[in-house]
C-alpha positions in Angstrom: 31.5 4.5 -1.3 32.2 6.2 -4.7 29.2 8.0 -6.3 29.7 6.1 -9.6 29.5 2.8 -7.7 26.4 3.9 -5.8 24.9 5.0 -9.1 25.5 1.6 -10.6 24.0 -0.2 -7.6 20.9 2.1 -7.7 20.3 1.5 -11.4 20.9 -2.3 -11.2 17.9 -2.3 -8.8 15.8 -0.2 -11.1 16.6 -2.0 -14.3 16.0 -5.5 -13.0 12.7 -4.4 -11.4 11.7 -2.6 -14.6 12.4 -5.7 -16.8 10.3 -7.8 -14.5 7.5 -5.2 -14.5 7.5 -5.0 -18.3 7.3 -8.7 -18.6 4.5 -8.9 -16.1 2.6 -6.1 -17.8 2.7 -7.6 -21.3 2.2 -11.2 -20.1 -1.0 -10.4 -18.1 -2.5 -8.1 -20.7 -1.7 -10.5 -23.4 -3.7 -13.2 -21.6 -6.3 -10.7 -20.6 -7.2 -10.3 -24.2 -7.1 -14.0 -25.0 -9.3 -14.9 -22.0 -11.7 -12.0 -22.5 -13.1 -11.9 -26.1 -15.1 -8.9 -25.1 -11.9 -6.9 -24.9 -10.6 -5.7 -28.2 -6.9 -5.5 -29.3 -7.1 -1.7 -29.3 -7.8 -1.5 -25.6 -5.3 -4.2 -24.7 -2.3 -2.7 -26.5 -3.1 1.0 -26.0 -3.1 0.3 -22.2 0.5 -1.0 -22.4 1.7 2.0 -24.3 0.0 4.3 -21.9 1.4 2.6 -18.8 4.9 2.9 -20.3 4.5 6.4 -21.5 6.0 5.3 -24.8 3.2 6.2 -27.2 5.2 8.7 -29.3 8.3 6.5 -29.5 6.2 3.5 -30.5 4.4 5.5 -33.2 7.7 6.6 -34.8 8.6 2.9 -35.4 5.4 1.1 -35.9 2.3 2.1 -37.8 -0.1 -0.4 -36.2 -0.6 -1.6 -32.6 -0.6 -5.4 -32.9 0.9 -8.4 -31.1 4.1 -8.5 -33.1 4.9 -4.8 -32.9 4.2 -4.6 -29.2 6.3 -7.6 -28.4 9.1 -6.3 -30.6 9.0 -2.9 -29.0 8.7 -3.9 -25.4 10.8 -7.0 -25.4 13.6 -6.6 -28.0 13.9 -2.9 -29.0 17.3 -1.7 -27.9 16.4 2.0 -28.3 13.4 1.7 -26.0 14.8 2.2 -22.4 11.9 0.3 -20.9 12.3 -2.8 -23.1 13.3 -6.0 -21.5 16.4 -6.2 -23.6 17.5 -2.6 -22.8 16.9 -3.1 -19.1 18.8 -6.4 -18.9 21.7 -5.0 -20.9 22.0 -1.9 -18.7 21.7 -4.0 -15.5 24.5 -6.2 -16.7 26.7 -3.3 -17.7 26.2 -1.7 -14.3 26.9 -4.9 -12.5 30.1 -5.5 -14.6 31.3 -2.1 -13.5 31.0 -2.9 -9.8 31.9 -6.6 -9.7 34.1 -5.9 -6.7 31.1 -4.3 -4.8 28.6 -7.1 -5.4 28.8 -10.9 -4.9 30.1 -13.1 -7.7 26.8 -15.0 -7.6 25.0 -11.8 -8.4 27.2 -11.1 -11.4 26.9 -14.7 -12.7 23.1 -14.6 -12.4 22.6 -11.4 -14.3 25.2 -12.3 -16.9 23.7 -15.7 -17.5 20.2 -14.2 -17.7 21.4 -11.7 -20.3 23.1 -14.4 -22.4 20.0 -16.6 -22.3 17.8 -13.7 -23.3 19.9 -13.0 -26.4 18.9 -16.4 -27.7 15.3 -15.2 -28.1 13.7 -12.9 -30.7 10.1 -12.0 -31.5 9.8 -14.9 -34.0 10.8 -17.4 -31.4 8.4 -15.9 -28.9 5.5 -16.1 -31.3 6.4 -19.5 -32.5 6.9 -21.0 -29.1 5.0 -19.6 -26.1 4.9 -15.9 -25.0 4.0 -17.2 -21.5 7.2 -19.3 -21.4 9.3 -16.3 -22.4 7.8 -13.9 -19.9 8.0 -16.5 -17.2 11.7 -16.9 -17.9 12.2 -13.1 -17.5 10.3 -13.1 -14.2 12.1 -16.1 -12.9 15.5 -14.5 -13.7 14.5 -11.4 -11.8 13.3 -13.4 -8.8 16.5 -15.5 -8.8 18.7 -12.4 -9.0 16.7 -10.7 -6.1 16.9 -13.9 -4.0 20.7 -14.2 -4.6 21.1 -10.5 -3.7 19.2 -11.0 -0.5 21.3 -14.0 0.4 24.8 -12.9 -0.6 25.1 -9.1 -0.7 26.4 -7.6 2.5 24.3 -5.2 4.4 25.8 -1.7 3.7 25.6 1.2 1.3 25.8 -1.0 -1.9 22.7 -3.0 -0.7 20.9 0.2 0.4 21.3 1.9 -3.0 20.3 -1.2 -4.8 17.2 -1.6 -2.7 16.4 2.1 -2.9 16.3 1.8 -6.7 14.4 -1.4 -6.7 11.6 -0.2 -4.5 11.4 3.2 -6.0 10.9 1.6 -9.4 8.3 -0.7 -7.9 6.3 2.1 -6.4 6.2 4.0 -9.6 5.2 0.9 -11.7 2.4 0.0 -9.4 1.0 3.5 -9.4 1.3 3.7 -13.2 -0.4 0.4 -13.8 -3.3 1.2 -11.5 -3.8 4.7 -12.9 -4.0 3.6 -16.6 -6.2 0.6 -15.9 -8.6 2.7 -13.9 -9.1 4.9 -16.9 -9.4 1.9 -19.2 -12.0 0.1 -17.1 -14.1 3.0 -15.9 -14.2 5.4 -18.7 -18.0 5.7 -18.9 -18.9 5.9 -15.2 -18.2 9.6 -14.6 -21.2 9.9 -12.3 -20.4 6.8 -10.2 -17.7 6.8 -7.6 -15.5 3.8 -6.8 -17.1 3.5 -3.4 -20.4 2.7 -5.1 -19.0 -0.3 -7.0 -20.2 -3.8 -6.1 -18.6 -7.2 -6.4 -19.8 -9.5 -9.2 -21.3 -11.9 -6.5 -23.9 -9.2 -5.6 -25.0 -8.5 -9.2 -28.5 -9.4 -10.3 -29.2 -13.0 -11.3 -29.7 -11.9 -14.9 -26.7 -11.7 -17.2 -25.0 -8.3 -16.6 -24.1 -5.9 -19.3 -20.4 -6.8 -20.2 -19.4 -3.2 -19.9 -21.2 -2.5 -16.6 -19.7 -2.2 -13.2 -19.3 -5.8 -11.9 -19.7 -7.1 -15.4 -17.2 -9.5 -17.0 -14.9 -6.9 -18.5 -14.8 -4.9 -15.3 -14.1 -7.8 -12.8 -11.7 -9.6 -15.1 -9.9 -6.3 -15.9 -9.3 -5.6 -12.2 -8.1 -9.1 -11.7 -5.6 -8.4 -14.5 -4.5 -5.3 -12.7 -3.7 -7.4 -9.6 -1.9 -10.1 -11.6 0.2 -7.4 -13.2 1.9 -6.7 -9.9 1.7 -10.3 -8.6 -1.0 -9.3 -6.1 -4.0 -11.4 -6.9 -3.5 -14.2 -4.4 -2.5 -11.8 -1.6 -5.5 -9.7 -2.4 -7.9 -12.7 -2.4 -6.7 -13.7 1.1 -7.2 -10.1 2.4 -10.5 -9.3 0.8 -12.8 -12.3 0.7 -15.8 -10.2 -0.3 -14.7 -9.9 -3.9 -12.9 -7.7 -6.4 -14.0 -4.0 -6.6 -12.0 -1.0 -7.8 -12.1 0.5 -4.3 -10.5 -2.6 -2.7 -8.0 -2.9 -5.5 -6.9 0.7 -5.1 -6.7 0.5 -1.3 -4.6 -2.7 -1.5 -2.1 -1.6 -4.1 -1.7 1.9 -2.7 -2.0 1.7 1.1 -1.5 -1.9 2.3 1.7 -1.8 4.5 2.4 -5.5 4.3 2.2 -6.2 0.6 5.7 -5.8 -1.0 4.5 -4.2 -4.2 2.2 -1.6 -2.6 3.1 2.0 -3.0 3.1 2.5 0.7 5.4 -0.4 1.5 7.8 0.4 -1.4 8.2 4.0 -0.4 8.8 3.0 3.2 11.6 0.8 2.1 13.2 3.6 0.0 13.1 5.9 3.0 14.7 3.3 5.3 17.5 2.8 2.7 18.2 6.5 2.3 18.2 7.2 6.0 20.7 4.3 6.6 23.0 5.8 4.0 23.1 9.2 5.7 23.0 7.7 9.2 20.2 10.1 10.1 18.2 8.9 13.1 16.6 12.3 13.8 13.0 13.0 12.8 14.0 15.9 10.7 15.5 15.2 7.2 19.0 16.1 6.4 18.7 16.6 2.6 16.2 16.8 -0.2 16.2 13.1 -0.9 15.2 12.3 2.7 12.7 15.2 2.7 11.0 14.1 -0.5 10.7 10.4 0.3 9.7 11.1 3.9 6.9 13.5 3.0 5.4 11.0 0.5 5.7 8.1 3.0 3.9 10.2 5.7 1.2 11.2 3.3 0.6 7.5 2.5 0.6 6.7 6.2 -1.9 9.3 7.1 -4.4 9.1 4.3 -7.3 6.7 3.7 -8.7 5.1 0.6 -11.9 7.1 1.0 -9.9 10.3 1.0 -8.0 9.3 -2.1 -11.1 8.4 -4.0 -13.1 11.4 -2.9 -10.3 13.7 -4.1 -9.7 11.8 -7.3 -7.8 8.6 -7.7 -6.3 9.7 -11.1 -5.0 12.9 -9.6 -3.5 11.1 -6.6 -1.7 8.4 -8.7 -0.4 11.0 -11.1 1.0 13.0 -8.1 2.6 9.8 -6.8 4.3 9.2 -10.1 5.6 12.8 -10.2 6.9 12.5 -6.7 8.7 9.3 -7.4 10.4 11.0 -10.3 11.4 13.9 -8.0 12.7 11.4 -5.4 14.8 9.7 -8.0 16.2 13.1 -9.1 16.9 14.1 -5.5 18.7 10.8 -4.8 20.8 11.4 -8.0 21.7 14.9 -7.1 22.5 14.2 -3.5 24.4 10.9 -3.8 25.0 9.8 -7.3 26.2 12.7 -9.4 29.9 12.5 -10.3 
């Protein structure tokens, strides 16, 4: 397989996943603020900027963080590489360049999604329903992934596509969890995550809205779960209630949830090893070494160890290592 074809397949996976993640992030935090009057606009919109790492780029174009500017920047700004428009356009261009490598159904799906998206602008989103717009983006991503799973042959094109998709997913999950952890627990420096309690065990009196287990805290962590489509799966796994410790354990270490960091990195490792044909325990190149080491670290750690050593530090390290893995894959297989 040519490196430029592998590069296109890898970035199709990343861009489609990133478009969906951006739509989920804005949609959930948009409704988080509407449903929780205790949460101000500053917290809601600053969180989205922090998750994306686009604070400086946003500040150069917009003087105020409000609904219109956030929607414009993250949905329709062509110069923002994380915007939905930029991601869908790049995914379409990459798919067009390897139409002979992917199925015709995949091309038709991504091309139709891009054309449909161009009929929207920020005015239409605000006039109609932001929920309907973001749902359309998510549905398009799900349809594309379903068509890919059904029609794309197992082989190098599929492996590079899936490696990009799951690497992006691991990075987005870690980023969302890290930022929301700092949003929701900024004033509890002397309290560990393991000491948090579910809302059901709080005193019968009305709790302080800002307290652990209070309305902002519990609803905020539910928003985190919904941001990655994990709320229902989490509720079926932990029937005792929502706490930061359980959310962190589920989104980082759960081996069966498709958006957890551990599951996603495991999928990346499998893809890269199939590409090289390596069945030995020892890695053959830096890409295998980097992803294998992170996967082993996730397999042999516990939530208690992560929290004791610092959740923020751990998640920041995961994001840095995802960036390194992407660079190693690029250098090993995709540079041309």
